[in-house]
C-alpha positions in Angstrom: 39.8 10.3 17.4 39.9 9.9 13.6 38.8 6.3 13.9 35.7 7.4 16.0 34.8 9.9 13.3 35.0 7.3 10.6 32.8 4.9 12.6 30.2 7.7 13.1 30.3 8.7 9.5 29.9 5.0 8.4 26.9 4.6 10.8 25.3 7.7 9.4 25.9 6.6 5.8 24.3 3.2 6.5 21.3 4.8 8.2 20.7 7.2 5.3 21.1 4.3 2.8 18.5 2.2 4.7 16.1 5.1 4.9 16.3 5.9 1.2 15.9 2.2 0.4 12.7 2.1 2.4 11.4 5.3 0.9 11.9 4.0 -2.7 10.5 0.6 -1.9 7.3 1.9 -0.3 6.9 4.8 -2.8 4.5 3.0 -5.1 2.8 0.7 -2.7 -0.3 0.8 -0.5 0.3 1.2 3.2 0.1 -1.9 5.3 -3.3 -3.2 6.5 -5.4 -1.5 3.8 -8.5 -3.5 2.7 -10.8 -3.0 -0.3 -13.9 -5.2 -0.2 -12.4 -7.3 2.6 -9.3 -8.0 0.4 -6.0 -7.1 1.9 -4.0 -5.0 -0.6 -1.6 -3.6 2.0 2.0 -3.5 0.7 0.9 -4.3 -2.9 1.7 -2.2 -6.0 -1.2 -0.9 -7.9 -1.0 -3.7 -10.5 -0.8 -6.4 -7.9 -3.8 -4.9 -6.0 -5.8 -4.7 -9.3 -5.0 -8.4 -9.9 -6.1 -9.4 -6.3 -9.3 -7.5 -6.7 -10.1 -9.0 -10.1 -9.7 -12.5 -8.6 -11.9 -11.6 -5.6 -14.7 -10.5 -7.9 -16.8 -8.8 -5.2 -18.1 -5.6 -6.8 -21.6 -5.0 -5.3 -20.0 -2.2 -3.3 -16.6 -0.8 -2.8 -15.5 -0.4 0.8 -12.1 1.1 1.6 -10.9 0.8 5.2 -7.8 0.4 7.3 -7.4 -1.9 10.3 -9.2 0.6 12.6 -11.3 2.9 10.4 -13.7 2.7 7.4 -12.9 5.5 5.0 -15.3 5.2 2.1 -18.2 3.0 0.9 -19.6 3.2 -2.6 -22.6 1.1 -3.5 -22.6 0.1 -7.2 -25.9 0.1 -9.0 -26.1 -1.9 -12.3 -28.5 -0.5 -14.9 -29.5 -2.7 -17.9 -30.5 -0.6 -20.8 -32.5 -2.3 -23.6 -32.5 -0.3 -26.8 
């Protein structure tokens, strides 16, 4: 009976450890399958996503969508001021 309790306690401890590891890993990352301007930034940290978007260099508009739904579209207008 004591061996069974130790096995159950060990399994619970392993599950809690795996859960907390996943929480800390995904805490500062975008969810999977997130696209900005057709660039997949899912699973990326903010810095890595910024680098990907700088390399893509498509800033006529910003479109944020998931695999199934478009959330936001912002059209960027450039204004040249001559002074």
